[in-house]
Backbone of each chain as ProteinMPNN parsed JSONL, in Angstrom:
{"seq_chain_A": "MSSTNPTSELPMSPGQQAPSAGPTPAGESNPIREAISEAISEHKVILFMKGTPEAPACGFSARTVAALQALDTPFAAVDILPDPRIRQELSAISDWPTIPQLFVNGELLGGCDIVTEMYESGELAEALV", "coords_chain_A": {"N_chain_A": [[26.303, -10.777, 0.546], [25.415, -8.029, -1.594], [24.114, -5.086, -0.686], [23.245, -3.293, -2.504], [20.877, -1.357, -4.305], [19.655, -1.678, -7.212], [18.496, 1.022, -9.066], [15.731, 1.411, -10.914], [15.19, 2.616, -14.11], [12.953, 4.655, -15.402], [11.754, 5.61, -18.812], [11.586, 8.687, -18.615], [12.459, 11.308, -18.722], [12.909, 14.743, -17.523], [12.773, 16.267, -19.863], [11.135, 15.312, -21.736], [8.45, 15.644, -21.292], [5.092, 14.836, -21.806], [2.377, 16.64, -23.387], [-0.055, 16.368, -22.23], [-1.329, 15.817, -18.904], [-2.949, 13.945, -17.602], [-4.185, 10.756, -17.112], [-3.595, 8.676, -19.805], [-6.095, 8.101, -22.375], [-7.729, 4.936, -23.016], [-6.514, 2.562, -25.491], [-4.963, 4.448, -26.728], [-1.399, 4.988, -27.31], [0.645, 4.601, -24.504], [3.535, 5.208, -23.164], [4.482, 5.485, -20.458], [2.952, 3.874, -18.836], [3.46, 1.505, -20.201], [6.22, 1.322, -19.704], [6.206, 1.035, -16.85], [4.857, -1.445, -16.5], [6.683, -3.035, -17.872], [8.82, -2.938, -16.207], [8.04, -4.131, -13.994], [7.602, -6.651, -14.812], [9.923, -7.355, -15.56], [11.699, -7.484, -13.072], [12.056, -9.341, -10.306], [11.694, -8.421, -7.762], [10.28, -5.701, -6.991], [10.125, -2.275, -5.884], [7.859, 0.47, -5.922], [8.252, 3.7, -4.688], [8.342, 6.552, -2.601], [11.099, 8.704, -3.096], [14.437, 7.272, -2.496], [15.878, 3.998, -1.801], [17.981, 4.671, -0.355], [17.618, 7.094, 0.556], [14.754, 7.564, 1.446], [11.658, 9.299, 0.921], [9.602, 9.229, 2.521], [7.816, 7.993, 5.527], [6.516, 5.654, 5.265], [7.459, 4.415, 2.974], [10.09, 4.183, 3.819], [9.646, 2.285, 5.87], [9.211, -0.089, 4.543], [11.26, -0.313, 2.738], [13.156, -1.007, 4.905], [12.023, -3.482, 5.68], [12.641, -5.068, 3.682], [15.409, -4.886, 3.503], [16.036, -5.98, 5.957], [15.582, -8.573, 5.375], [17.896, -9.001, 3.634], [17.132, -8.857, 1.066], [17.576, -8.548, -2.553], [16.431, -5.818, -4.362], [14.73, -3.943, -7.161], [14.12, -0.374, -7.286], [11.842, 2.075, -7.71], [11.599, 5.629, -7.971], [8.801, 7.483, -7.27], [8.28, 10.07, -7.391], [9.467, 12.104, -9.199], [7.798, 12.49, -11.461], [4.476, 12.977, -11.562], [2.878, 11.441, -13.157], [3.742, 8.889, -13.038], [2.903, 7.878, -10.586], [-0.007, 7.877, -11.138], [-0.242, 6.243, -13.399], [0.925, 3.959, -12.405], [-1.016, 3.298, -10.373], [-3.348, 2.96, -11.806], [-2.569, 0.617, -13.056], [-2.313, -1.08, -10.846], [-4.577, -1.042, -9.291], [-4.276, 0.154, -6.772], [-4.244, 2.515, -4.364], [-2.066, 3.812, -3.012], [1.288, 4.585, -2.068], [4.071, 3.123, -0.64], [4.36, 0.47, -3.033], [4.82, -2.932, -3.335], [6.078, -5.18, -5.664], [6.145, -8.648, -6.335], [7.596, -11.211, -8.389], [5.892, -10.176, -10.412], [3.456, -9.619, -9.451], [1.13, -7.499, -7.352], [2.179, -7.341, -4.152], [1.71, -5.908, -1.861], [1.188, -2.918, 0.119], [2.772, -0.647, 2.598], [1.551, -1.659, 5.012], [0.745, -4.203, 4.637], [3.194, -5.514, 3.725], [4.68, -4.867, 5.923], [3.13, -6.266, 7.927], [3.409, -8.906, 6.964], [6.071, -9.345, 7.062], [6.695, -9.322, 9.786], [5.339, -11.624, 10.47], [6.691, -13.694, 9.165], [6.017, -14.222, 6.641], [6.845, -12.716, 4.64], [9.292, -13.321, 3.982], [9.018, -15.933, 3.064], [7.459, -15.279, 0.724], [9.361, -13.991, -0.94], [11.084, -16.16, -1.626]], "CA_chain_A": [[25.232, -10.217, -0.677], [25.5, -6.57, -1.712], [22.955, -4.293, -0.306], [23.087, -2.118, -3.249], [19.895, -1.494, -4.849], [19.516, -0.975, -8.626], [17.292, 1.77, -9.273], [15.177, 1.202, -12.172], [15.036, 3.78, -14.826], [11.83, 4.659, -16.38], [12.26, 6.574, -19.63], [10.695, 9.618, -18.691], [13.403, 12.534, -18.157], [11.999, 16.057, -17.634], [12.871, 16.945, -21.404], [10.085, 14.38, -22.484], [7.044, 15.549, -20.694], [3.979, 14.787, -22.711], [1.661, 17.817, -23.19], [-1.26, 16.108, -21.148], [-0.846, 15.488, -17.505], [-3.864, 13.005, -17.054], [-4.111, 9.326, -17.814], [-3.839, 8.456, -21.253], [-7.259, 7.175, -22.395], [-7.536, 3.315, -23.456], [-6.444, 2.655, -26.878], [-3.697, 5.266, -27.13], [-0.011, 4.764, -26.759], [0.975, 4.972, -23.238], [4.833, 4.828, -22.739], [4.868, 5.463, -19.096], [2.309, 2.63, -18.483], [4.112, 0.347, -20.567], [7.624, 1.243, -19.046], [6.054, 0.467, -15.668], [4.676, -2.925, -16.653], [7.943, -3.758, -18.331], [9.768, -2.934, -15.078], [7.471, -4.999, -13.139], [7.746, -7.881, -15.278], [11.536, -7.638, -15.641], [12.168, -7.585, -11.812], [11.49, -10.267, -9.405], [11.246, -7.817, -6.64], [10.433, -4.128, -7.47], [9.431, -1.332, -4.969], [7.531, 1.682, -6.159], [8.315, 4.264, -3.426], [8.837, 7.98, -2.363], [12.519, 8.768, -2.715], [15.243, 6.108, -2.983], [16.249, 3.293, -0.716], [19.161, 5.54, 0.302], [17.009, 8.343, 0.909], [13.323, 7.458, 1.509], [11.042, 10.563, 1.371], [8.176, 9.001, 3.4], [7.968, 7.071, 6.63], [5.981, 4.241, 4.821], [8.409, 3.884, 2.05], [11.396, 3.789, 4.538], [9.464, 1.212, 6.521], [9.059, -1.083, 3.563], [12.636, -0.755, 2.417], [13.699, -1.643, 5.971], [11.69, -4.743, 5.711], [13.336, -5.842, 2.523], [16.845, -4.999, 3.694], [16.124, -6.777, 7.109], [15.899, -9.816, 4.826], [18.908, -9.079, 2.776], [16.532, -8.95, -0.293], [17.924, -7.59, -3.534], [15.196, -5.401, -5.082], [14.745, -2.733, -7.854], [13.316, 0.574, -6.8], [11.487, 3.322, -8.605], [11.104, 6.64, -7.164], [7.616, 7.874, -8.265], [8.171, 11.546, -7.057], [9.987, 12.992, -10.206], [6.783, 12.668, -12.421], [3.266, 12.588, -11.112], [2.277, 10.472, -14.009], [4.266, 7.559, -12.646], [1.973, 7.385, -9.779], [-1.158, 7.771, -11.735], [-0.081, 4.942, -14.032], [1.123, 2.621, -11.265], [-2.185, 2.946, -9.536], [-4.219, 2.443, -12.683], [-2.196, -0.795, -13.251], [-2.278, -2.175, -9.764], [-5.726, -0.812, -8.632], [-3.888, 0.25, -5.571], [-4.131, 3.877, -4.352], [-1.201, 4.382, -2.028], [2.735, 4.404, -2.088], [4.781, 2.323, -1.588], [3.721, -0.643, -3.696], [5.921, -3.94, -3.641], [5.644, -6.306, -6.563], [6.951, -9.812, -6.433], [7.177, -11.954, -9.507], [4.881, -9.509, -11.272], [2.2, -9.563, -8.749], [1.193, -6.778, -6.065], [2.212, -8.046, -2.783], [1.073, -5.129, -0.879], [1.701, -1.499, 0.498], [3.709, -0.727, 3.655], [0.922, -2.343, 5.97], [0.803, -5.606, 4.338], [4.504, -5.886, 3.93], [5.104, -5.0, 7.311], [2.596, -7.433, 8.754], [4.016, -9.958, 6.301], [7.532, -9.375, 7.675], [6.511, -9.613, 11.206], [4.662, -13.054, 10.697], [7.399, -14.503, 8.509], [5.486, -14.615, 5.495], [7.409, -12.052, 3.623], [10.645, -14.104, 3.653], [8.67, -17.025, 2.145], [7.107, -14.889, -0.365], [10.471, -13.694, -1.586], [11.918, -16.923, -2.186]], "C_chain_A": [[25.321, -8.573, -0.623], [24.099, -5.854, -1.478], [22.565, -3.162, -1.313], [21.797, -2.362, -4.242], [19.733, -0.775, -6.229], [18.325, -0.254, -8.678], [16.678, 1.738, -10.63], [15.125, 2.46, -12.789], [13.858, 3.838, -15.627], [12.136, 5.817, -17.501], [11.308, 7.895, -19.64], [11.572, 10.932, -18.006], [12.576, 13.694, -18.448], [11.839, 16.46, -18.921], [11.687, 16.154, -22.113], [8.797, 14.412, -21.866], [6.324, 15.588, -21.948], [3.133, 16.041, -22.38], [0.388, 17.422, -22.187], [-0.693, 15.605, -19.987], [-1.796, 14.122, -17.125], [-3.528, 11.667, -17.783], [-4.351, 9.364, -18.951], [-5.128, 7.438, -21.523], [-6.928, 5.803, -23.161], [-7.212, 3.575, -24.971], [-5.32, 3.569, -27.328], [-2.357, 4.664, -26.648], [0.374, 5.246, -25.395], [2.44, 4.601, -22.684], [5.062, 4.7, -21.44], [4.179, 4.029, -18.48], [3.161, 1.403, -18.895], [5.444, 0.226, -19.968], [7.274, 0.728, -17.783], [5.738, -1.055, -15.603], [5.99, -3.648, -17.044], [8.794, -3.922, -17.125], [9.345, -3.867, -14.19], [7.635, -6.448, -13.515], [9.258, -8.233, -15.354], [12.289, -7.918, -14.309], [11.564, -8.45, -10.958], [10.937, -9.578, -8.295], [11.556, -6.444, -6.923], [9.553, -3.435, -6.459], [9.157, -0.13, -5.598], [7.527, 2.754, -4.794], [8.687, 5.776, -3.465], [10.179, 8.161, -2.157], [13.248, 7.485, -2.973], [15.398, 5.245, -1.589], [17.35, 3.803, 0.307], [18.594, 6.663, 1.151], [15.496, 8.416, 0.674], [12.496, 8.792, 1.679], [9.73, 10.484, 2.14], [8.499, 7.931, 4.332], [7.585, 5.584, 5.955], [6.859, 3.753, 3.963], [9.647, 3.488, 2.951], [10.987, 2.483, 5.342], [9.63, -0.28, 5.62], [10.475, -1.635, 3.094], [13.306, -1.393, 3.628], [13.39, -3.175, 6.065], [12.524, -5.546, 4.692], [14.851, -6.039, 3.01], [16.95, -5.866, 5.025], [16.318, -8.27, 6.454], [16.933, -10.05, 3.801], [18.348, -9.305, 1.321], [17.125, -8.144, -1.33], [16.629, -6.947, -4.188], [15.549, -4.191, -5.943], [13.906, -1.916, -7.222], [13.098, 1.61, -7.754], [11.008, 4.415, -7.76], [9.973, 7.245, -8.015], [7.417, 9.341, -8.042], [8.529, 12.394, -8.408], [8.823, 13.318, -11.115], [5.557, 12.241, -11.978], [2.44, 11.459, -11.894], [2.747, 9.092, -13.667], [3.25, 7.008, -11.665], [0.517, 7.099, -10.404], [-1.352, 6.49, -12.484], [-0.112, 3.64, -13.273], [-0.28, 2.241, -10.808], [-3.324, 2.478, -10.491], [-3.863, 1.021, -12.991], [-2.542, -1.712, -12.097], [-3.613, -1.973, -9.16], [-5.454, -0.612, -7.054], [-3.716, 1.932, -5.404], [-2.984, 4.349, -3.76], [0.081, 3.868, -2.43], [3.254, 4.174, -0.809], [3.928, 1.101, -2.057], [4.997, -1.692, -4.014], [5.296, -4.925, -4.568], [6.612, -7.397, -6.619], [6.581, -10.697, -7.704], [5.792, -11.459, -10.372], [3.624, -9.248, -10.714], [2.36, -8.368, -7.663], [1.233, -7.514, -4.997], [1.624, -7.149, -1.742], [1.888, -3.617, -0.799], [2.442, -1.78, 1.892], [2.821, -1.633, 4.703], [1.151, -3.693, 5.883], [2.133, -6.018, 4.476], [5.009, -6.079, 5.283], [4.55, -6.094, 8.164], [3.066, -8.8, 8.325], [5.484, -10.453, 7.024], [7.479, -9.82, 9.046], [6.013, -11.239, 11.354], [5.842, -13.935, 9.903], [7.186, -14.777, 7.078], [6.067, -13.891, 4.144], [8.635, -12.864, 3.003], [10.127, -15.269, 2.815], [8.124, -16.403, 0.883], [8.186, -14.375, -1.478], [11.316, -14.793, -2.017], [11.871, -17.356, -3.569]], "O_chain_A": [[25.283, -7.989, 0.46], [23.101, -6.148, -2.136], [21.752, -2.276, -1.05], [21.692, -3.406, -4.885], [19.687, 0.448, -6.366], [17.238, -0.756, -8.393], [17.412, 2.165, -11.521], [15.014, 3.444, -12.058], [13.761, 3.043, -16.562], [12.702, 6.853, -17.151], [10.45, 8.108, -20.498], [11.301, 11.414, -16.906], [11.735, 13.746, -19.346], [10.784, 17.025, -19.209], [11.384, 16.579, -23.228], [8.067, 13.422, -21.851], [6.714, 16.172, -22.959], [3.144, 16.485, -21.232], [-0.053, 18.275, -21.417], [0.372, 14.989, -20.027], [-1.313, 13.292, -16.354], [-2.804, 11.526, -18.768], [-5.302, 10.044, -19.338], [-5.222, 6.301, -21.06], [-5.911, 5.682, -23.843], [-7.566, 4.586, -25.577], [-4.788, 3.311, -28.408], [-2.297, 3.921, -25.668], [0.391, 6.469, -25.253], [2.53, 3.744, -21.805], [5.849, 3.813, -21.11], [4.809, 3.242, -17.773], [3.496, 0.495, -18.133], [5.853, -0.904, -19.704], [8.046, -0.16, -17.422], [6.272, -1.802, -14.783], [6.298, -4.738, -16.562], [9.457, -4.95, -16.991], [10.203, -4.479, -13.555], [7.783, -7.335, -12.674], [9.665, -9.384, -15.198], [13.372, -8.503, -14.34], [10.349, -8.282, -10.851], [9.867, -9.948, -7.81], [12.689, -5.989, -7.078], [8.434, -3.862, -6.176], [10.162, 0.505, -5.921], [6.722, 2.504, -3.897], [9.358, 6.172, -4.418], [10.601, 7.815, -1.053], [12.685, 6.628, -3.654], [15.101, 5.705, -0.487], [17.527, 3.425, 1.465], [19.048, 7.048, 2.228], [15.01, 9.19, -0.15], [12.737, 9.396, 2.725], [8.958, 11.419, 2.352], [9.317, 7.055, 4.052], [8.264, 4.571, 6.12], [7.134, 2.563, 4.115], [10.168, 2.395, 2.727], [11.852, 1.624, 5.511], [10.105, -1.327, 6.06], [10.844, -2.808, 3.032], [14.046, -2.347, 3.387], [14.225, -4.004, 6.426], [13.018, -6.633, 4.989], [15.432, -7.122, 2.938], [18.006, -6.482, 5.17], [17.116, -9.063, 6.954], [16.947, -11.09, 3.144], [19.035, -9.878, 0.476], [17.227, -6.949, -1.053], [15.762, -7.75, -4.536], [16.484, -3.46, -5.62], [12.968, -2.403, -6.591], [13.976, 2.014, -8.517], [10.128, 4.228, -6.919], [10.102, 7.485, -9.215], [6.395, 9.853, -8.5], [7.823, 13.373, -8.645], [8.825, 14.459, -11.579], [5.436, 11.016, -11.96], [1.565, 10.748, -11.399], [2.064, 8.147, -14.061], [2.772, 5.884, -11.809], [-0.046, 6.047, -10.102], [-2.329, 5.757, -12.331], [-0.824, 2.644, -13.397], [-0.685, 1.079, -10.839], [-4.178, 1.697, -10.072], [-4.78, 0.223, -13.185], [-2.968, -2.857, -12.25], [-3.877, -2.871, -8.362], [-6.2, -1.081, -6.194], [-3.099, 2.565, -6.261], [-2.813, 5.543, -4.008], [0.126, 2.822, -3.077], [2.956, 4.928, 0.118], [2.887, 0.801, -1.472], [5.947, -1.403, -4.741], [4.199, -5.439, -4.35], [7.787, -7.174, -6.91], [5.405, -10.88, -8.015], [4.912, -12.182, -10.841], [2.741, -8.703, -11.377], [3.447, -8.183, -7.116], [0.358, -8.362, -4.821], [1.058, -7.659, -0.775], [2.88, -3.274, -1.441], [2.684, -2.924, 2.276], [3.521, -2.446, 5.308], [1.651, -4.352, 6.795], [2.354, -6.884, 5.323], [5.582, -7.07, 5.735], [5.229, -6.748, 8.955], [3.136, -9.735, 9.122], [5.839, -11.573, 7.391], [8.247, -10.707, 9.42], [6.346, -11.932, 12.315], [5.758, -15.127, 10.197], [7.973, -15.425, 6.387], [5.889, -14.255, 2.982], [8.874, -13.004, 1.804], [10.812, -15.59, 1.844], [8.348, -17.063, -0.131], [7.928, -14.35, -2.682], [12.266, -14.518, -2.749], [12.742, -18.104, -4.012]]}, "seq_chain_B": "MPSAEDLRQRIEASIPGARAEVEDYTGGGDHFRATVTAAAFAGRSRIEQHRLVYEIFGAEIGGPIHALSLKTQAPQQSTADAPAEDASAPQPTTTT", "coords_chain_B": {"N_chain_B": [[-12.512, 18.888, 6.732], [-11.702, 15.403, 7.487], [-12.863, 13.592, 10.148], [-11.504, 11.107, 12.599], [-13.735, 9.727, 13.573], [-15.603, 10.055, 11.444], [-14.687, 8.706, 9.526], [-14.643, 6.077, 10.635], [-17.316, 5.785, 10.692], [-18.073, 5.953, 8.096], [-16.836, 3.642, 7.045], [-17.938, 1.547, 8.492], [-20.592, 1.799, 7.539], [-20.441, 1.251, 4.863], [-19.267, -1.277, 4.646], [-20.939, -4.053, 5.103], [-21.809, -5.216, 8.294], [-19.389, -4.515, 9.435], [-16.832, -3.82, 11.874], [-15.17, -1.108, 13.009], [-12.313, 0.455, 14.16], [-10.732, 3.435, 14.182], [-8.113, 5.74, 14.219], [-6.671, 8.946, 14.754], [-3.691, 9.515, 13.878], [-1.827, 11.582, 13.986], [-3.166, 13.672, 14.905], [-3.788, 15.624, 13.204], [-5.967, 15.267, 11.372], [-5.486, 14.181, 8.927], [-3.889, 11.818, 8.652], [-4.369, 8.63, 9.196], [-5.237, 5.688, 11.128], [-6.574, 2.509, 10.72], [-8.298, -0.079, 11.986], [-10.05, -2.887, 11.198], [-12.708, -5.209, 11.195], [-14.474, -7.464, 9.594], [-16.931, -9.672, 8.289], [-17.18, -9.789, 5.772], [-14.524, -9.873, 4.767], [-13.779, -12.493, 4.941], [-12.022, -15.092, 3.495], [-10.787, -13.74, 1.517], [-7.98, -12.252, 0.035], [-5.353, -10.305, 1.705], [-4.71, -8.107, 0.226], [-7.118, -7.724, -1.493], [-8.765, -7.272, 0.83], [-7.94, -4.913, 1.753], [-8.442, -3.236, -0.457], [-11.102, -3.188, -0.46], [-11.737, -1.449, 1.592], [-10.272, 0.798, 0.95], [-11.668, 1.539, -1.538], [-13.806, 2.84, -0.541], [-13.185, 5.27, -0.143], [-11.991, 6.29, -2.238], [-10.799, 8.809, -4.392], [-10.168, 10.533, -2.287], [-8.202, 9.264, -0.943], [-4.951, 9.94, -0.697], [-5.424, 12.55, -1.148], [-7.277, 14.675, 0.546], [-7.207, 12.944, 2.755], [-4.339, 11.719, 3.689], [-2.864, 9.567, 4.393], [-3.758, 6.336, 5.056], [-3.534, 3.972, 7.039], [-3.798, 0.538, 7.379], [-5.26, -2.434, 9.06], [-6.78, -5.47, 8.508], [-9.423, -7.85, 9.157], [-10.926, -10.87, 9.384], [-13.843, -11.804, 11.089], [-13.285, -13.85, 14.234], [-14.214, -17.263, 14.026], [-15.435, -18.542, 15.753], [-16.604, -16.753, 17.49], [-18.396, -15.097, 16.387], [-20.379, -13.277, 16.824], [-19.447, -11.517, 18.88], [-16.786, -9.842, 18.146], [-14.334, -10.005, 19.817], [-10.985, -8.929, 21.18], [-8.302, -10.885, 20.039], [-6.738, -12.947, 22.448], [-4.625, -14.38, 22.119], [-2.862, -12.821, 20.692], [-1.632, -10.262, 21.714], [-1.907, -6.866, 21.466], [0.712, -4.443, 21.128], [0.711, -1.526, 23.05], [1.98, 0.671, 22.296], [3.523, 2.035, 19.317], [5.951, 1.914, 16.852]], "CA_chain_B": [[-11.306, 17.719, 7.198], [-12.508, 14.185, 7.828], [-12.253, 12.861, 11.407], [-11.45, 9.511, 12.758], [-15.046, 9.354, 13.785], [-16.183, 10.203, 10.15], [-13.933, 7.473, 8.679], [-15.178, 4.93, 11.282], [-18.871, 5.661, 10.489], [-18.145, 5.591, 6.757], [-16.364, 2.101, 6.828], [-19.096, 0.745, 8.89], [-21.702, 1.999, 6.75], [-20.052, 0.872, 3.56], [-19.048, -2.734, 4.555], [-22.082, -4.64, 6.153], [-21.554, -5.887, 9.461], [-17.858, -4.221, 9.759], [-16.461, -3.091, 12.989], [-13.966, -0.476, 12.738], [-11.451, 1.357, 14.949], [-10.132, 4.519, 13.658], [-7.086, 6.631, 15.052], [-5.986, 9.939, 13.939], [-2.455, 9.292, 14.932], [-0.845, 12.665, 14.092], [-4.068, 14.661, 15.36], [-3.884, 16.572, 12.001], [-7.059, 15.164, 10.575], [-5.102, 13.541, 7.522], [-3.193, 10.644, 8.831], [-5.301, 7.757, 10.024], [-4.908, 4.199, 11.179], [-7.924, 1.904, 11.041], [-8.416, -1.767, 12.214], [-11.436, -3.279, 10.364], [-13.12, -6.461, 11.125], [-15.614, -7.789, 8.846], [-17.251, -10.91, 7.794], [-16.93, -9.791, 4.122], [-13.287, -10.188, 4.427], [-13.291, -13.898, 4.909], [-11.777, -15.814, 2.016], [-10.165, -12.701, 0.707], [-6.51, -11.95, 0.383], [-5.059, -9.087, 2.277], [-4.841, -6.972, -0.801], [-8.681, -7.602, -1.399], [-9.399, -6.705, 1.911], [-7.683, -3.547, 1.833], [-9.052, -2.518, -1.499], [-12.501, -3.089, -0.087], [-11.725, -0.303, 2.458], [-9.681, 2.06, 0.13], [-12.54, 2.069, -2.355], [-14.757, 3.563, 0.037], [-12.766, 6.753, -0.029], [-11.607, 6.864, -3.694], [-9.573, 9.675, -4.736], [-9.756, 11.006, -1.124], [-6.755, 8.703, -0.464], [-3.772, 10.83, -1.408], [-5.928, 13.854, -1.184], [-7.562, 15.156, 1.992], [-6.509, 11.575, 3.495], [-2.811, 11.711, 3.24], [-2.411, 8.186, 4.851], [-4.727, 5.576, 5.819], [-2.901, 2.611, 7.473], [-4.677, -0.557, 7.489], [-5.186, -3.597, 9.451], [-7.937, -5.984, 8.288], [-9.316, -9.216, 9.429], [-12.304, -11.467, 9.24], [-14.057, -12.164, 12.504], [-13.004, -15.211, 14.676], [-15.303, -17.861, 13.611], [-16.186, -19.035, 17.211], [-16.982, -15.633, 18.332], [-18.979, -14.137, 15.159], [-21.154, -12.318, 17.362], [-18.649, -10.718, 19.436], [-15.351, -9.842, 17.787], [-13.333, -9.578, 20.961], [-9.635, -9.032, 21.055], [-7.718, -12.173, 20.191], [-6.032, -12.889, 23.557], [-3.292, -14.932, 21.829], [-2.032, -11.88, 19.956], [-1.742, -9.068, 22.124], [-1.243, -5.809, 20.655], [1.197, -3.315, 22.03], [0.005, -0.111, 23.178], [2.928, 1.585, 21.581], [3.866, 1.582, 18.117], [6.851, 2.683, 16.319]], "C_chain_B": [[-12.031, 16.756, 7.83], [-11.878, 14.137, 9.332], [-12.189, 11.659, 11.42], [-12.768, 9.049, 13.038], [-15.944, 9.119, 12.382], [-15.775, 9.049, 9.432], [-14.567, 6.258, 9.209], [-16.766, 4.859, 10.74], [-19.009, 5.372, 8.927], [-17.736, 4.101, 6.403], [-17.559, 1.272, 7.153], [-20.315, 0.676, 8.241], [-21.629, 1.289, 5.384], [-19.796, -0.755, 3.443], [-20.086, -3.437, 5.376], [-21.472, -5.503, 7.186], [-20.111, -5.403, 10.065], [-17.878, -3.414, 11.084], [-15.237, -2.379, 12.825], [-13.441, 0.434, 13.852], [-10.52, 2.198, 14.192], [-9.24, 5.511, 14.493], [-6.655, 7.692, 14.163], [-4.701, 10.191, 14.535], [-1.425, 10.494, 14.678], [-1.798, 13.866, 14.844], [-4.505, 15.654, 14.398], [-5.004, 16.461, 11.129], [-6.814, 14.587, 9.085], [-4.216, 12.183, 7.468], [-4.058, 9.79, 9.749], [-4.792, 6.311, 10.054], [-6.06, 3.663, 11.525], [-7.655, 0.328, 11.358], [-9.806, -2.026, 11.767], [-11.572, -4.775, 10.424], [-14.41, -6.698, 10.453], [-15.89, -9.113, 8.178], [-16.959, -11.105, 6.235], [-15.564, -9.983, 3.818], [-12.929, -11.597, 4.424], [-13.294, -14.463, 3.599], [-11.195, -14.891, 1.234], [-8.834, -12.449, 1.052], [-6.341, -10.512, 1.198], [-5.294, -7.778, 1.459], [-6.333, -6.712, -1.066], [-9.202, -6.916, -0.379], [-9.2, -5.255, 2.023], [-8.296, -2.592, 0.923], [-10.513, -2.223, -1.154], [-12.515, -1.881, 0.791], [-11.42, 1.025, 1.749], [-10.821, 2.492, -1.03], [-13.638, 3.047, -1.955], [-14.522, 5.096, -0.05], [-12.23, 7.194, -1.357], [-10.676, 7.694, -3.668], [-9.267, 10.543, -3.338], [-8.384, 10.62, -0.562], [-5.84, 9.432, -1.3], [-4.158, 12.261, -1.521], [-6.107, 14.415, 0.286], [-6.911, 14.142, 3.197], [-5.207, 11.216, 3.128], [-2.366, 10.117, 3.473], [-3.459, 7.573, 5.425], [-4.227, 3.95, 5.816], [-3.899, 1.528, 7.838], [-4.561, -1.755, 8.279], [-6.558, -4.274, 9.252], [-7.898, -7.319, 8.592], [-10.691, -9.567, 9.427], [-12.562, -11.752, 10.731], [-13.557, -13.402, 12.963], [-14.322, -15.987, 14.369], [-16.058, -18.327, 14.728], [-16.672, -17.845, 17.881], [-17.463, -14.518, 17.248], [-19.537, -12.96, 15.633], [-20.285, -11.107, 18.221], [-17.138, -10.734, 19.118], [-14.332, -9.305, 18.729], [-11.825, -9.71, 20.577], [-9.188, -10.524, 21.049], [-6.694, -12.177, 21.222], [-4.61, -13.506, 23.222], [-2.345, -13.974, 21.077], [-2.27, -10.545, 20.415], [-1.272, -8.096, 21.446], [-0.648, -4.698, 21.568], [0.784, -2.203, 22.042], [0.785, 0.936, 22.563], [3.294, 0.976, 20.381], [4.978, 2.478, 17.571], [6.481, 3.558, 15.04]], "O_chain_B": [[-12.908, 17.053, 8.642], [-10.752, 14.515, 9.656], [-12.664, 10.974, 10.515], [-12.986, 7.877, 12.73], [-16.782, 8.228, 12.243], [-16.59, 8.449, 8.732], [-15.019, 5.423, 8.425], [-17.259, 3.779, 10.415], [-19.919, 4.658, 8.506], [-18.323, 3.477, 5.519], [-18.106, 0.489, 6.376], [-21.048, -0.31, 8.309], [-22.628, 0.806, 4.853], [-20.042, -1.407, 2.429], [-19.918, -3.268, 6.584], [-20.698, -6.419, 6.907], [-19.726, -5.895, 11.125], [-18.71, -2.55, 11.36], [-14.237, -3.018, 12.499], [-14.253, 1.158, 14.427], [-9.573, 1.685, 13.596], [-9.761, 6.058, 15.465], [-6.313, 7.476, 13.0], [-4.546, 10.923, 15.512], [-0.28, 10.402, 15.12], [-1.258, 14.868, 15.312], [-5.423, 16.438, 14.637], [-5.178, 17.285, 10.231], [-7.693, 14.525, 8.225], [-3.914, 11.604, 6.424], [-4.414, 10.158, 10.869], [-4.069, 5.823, 9.185], [-6.678, 4.116, 12.488], [-6.718, -0.282, 10.844], [-10.676, -1.211, 12.075], [-10.779, -5.531, 9.862], [-15.4, -6.068, 10.826], [-14.989, -9.608, 7.502], [-16.633, -12.126, 5.629], [-15.29, -10.261, 2.65], [-11.848, -11.938, 3.944], [-14.2, -14.407, 2.767], [-11.052, -15.255, 0.066], [-8.488, -12.414, 2.233], [-7.277, -9.714, 1.234], [-5.85, -6.741, 1.821], [-6.784, -5.581, -0.881], [-10.026, -6.021, -0.567], [-10.1, -4.473, 2.328], [-8.636, -1.452, 1.238], [-11.068, -1.18, -1.499], [-13.54, -1.215, 0.642], [-12.061, 2.069, 1.868], [-10.875, 3.663, -1.404], [-14.234, 3.83, -2.695], [-15.397, 5.962, -0.036], [-12.032, 8.39, -1.572], [-9.678, 7.468, -2.983], [-8.222, 11.189, -3.269], [-7.622, 11.344, 0.079], [-5.985, 9.508, -2.52], [-3.361, 13.106, -1.93], [-5.163, 14.564, 1.062], [-6.314, 14.475, 4.22], [-5.025, 10.389, 2.235], [-1.564, 9.57, 2.716], [-4.115, 8.172, 6.277], [-4.422, 3.055, 4.993], [-4.798, 1.782, 8.64], [-3.435, -2.226, 8.121], [-7.519, -3.72, 9.786], [-6.893, -8.018, 8.469], [-11.576, -8.712, 9.464], [-11.63, -11.916, 11.518], [-13.333, -14.196, 12.05], [-15.408, -15.414, 14.45], [-17.274, -18.496, 14.636], [-17.206, -18.038, 18.973], [-17.055, -13.357, 17.213], [-19.354, -11.849, 15.137], [-20.56, -9.911, 18.119], [-16.351, -11.484, 19.695], [-13.607, -8.34, 18.486], [-11.473, -10.532, 19.731], [-9.606, -11.314, 21.895], [-5.718, -11.457, 21.011], [-3.605, -13.231, 23.877], [-1.175, -14.289, 20.86], [-2.94, -9.736, 19.773], [-0.252, -8.276, 20.781], [-1.244, -4.147, 22.494], [0.416, -1.732, 20.965], [0.275, 2.03, 22.322], [3.409, -0.24, 20.231], [4.953, 3.687, 17.802], [7.328, 4.29, 14.528]]}, "name": "protein", "num_of_chains": 2, "seq": "MSSTNPTSELPMSPGQQAPSAGPTPAGESNPIREAISEAISEHKVILFMKGTPEAPACGFSARTVAALQALDTPFAAVDILPDPRIRQELSAISDWPTIPQLFVNGELLGGCDIVTEMYESGELAEALVMPSAEDLRQRIEASIPGARAEVEDYTGGGDHFRATVTAAAFAGRSRIEQHRLVYEIFGAEIGGPIHALSLKTQAPQQSTADAPAEDASAPQPTTTT"}
């Protein structure tokens, strides 16, 4: 199995910065939040992280990637660093304050601590089936 | 700058009956590791248990508290009054 991880592209190139940096009030169109939700529903296993699987920018993200790679799990990865709004909107969706965040089958499985704990107990392999 | 002792007191004050051990693992006052035992965790998923702790600190997580690594558990039912270490699951004294 290939260990290549497709990096999910969210439609937020630097040239498309919205004028306001804060979370969008409810009721208004929120393309970033919609793109994140779409990415979560489209990928069975998707990791929001700092940096990329090849070059994690944080030890917690690196440890979570390592657990997934140890199980030879294909996963999509989104780097949250290029735009602070990704993290804001992600945390608003997930009600989870920290990065990384691993979603499986559309549900938040956990951050680094929970994923590591589940990897060590064997539960992660079961959750990824 | 928060201290490990501050975090311990706030966790124990916010979650009734909680016992917390908090370590400042870089010594810099911004990266913490906490083990929290609380009856309030019983019947809740790990995600829900961690959320209960994260909620205490709100926006401080990611702000002054750069990292709060959590291990949460409900007390052993047979030793509810004395949440002693589970001898069947020894914790390594060094971590990676």
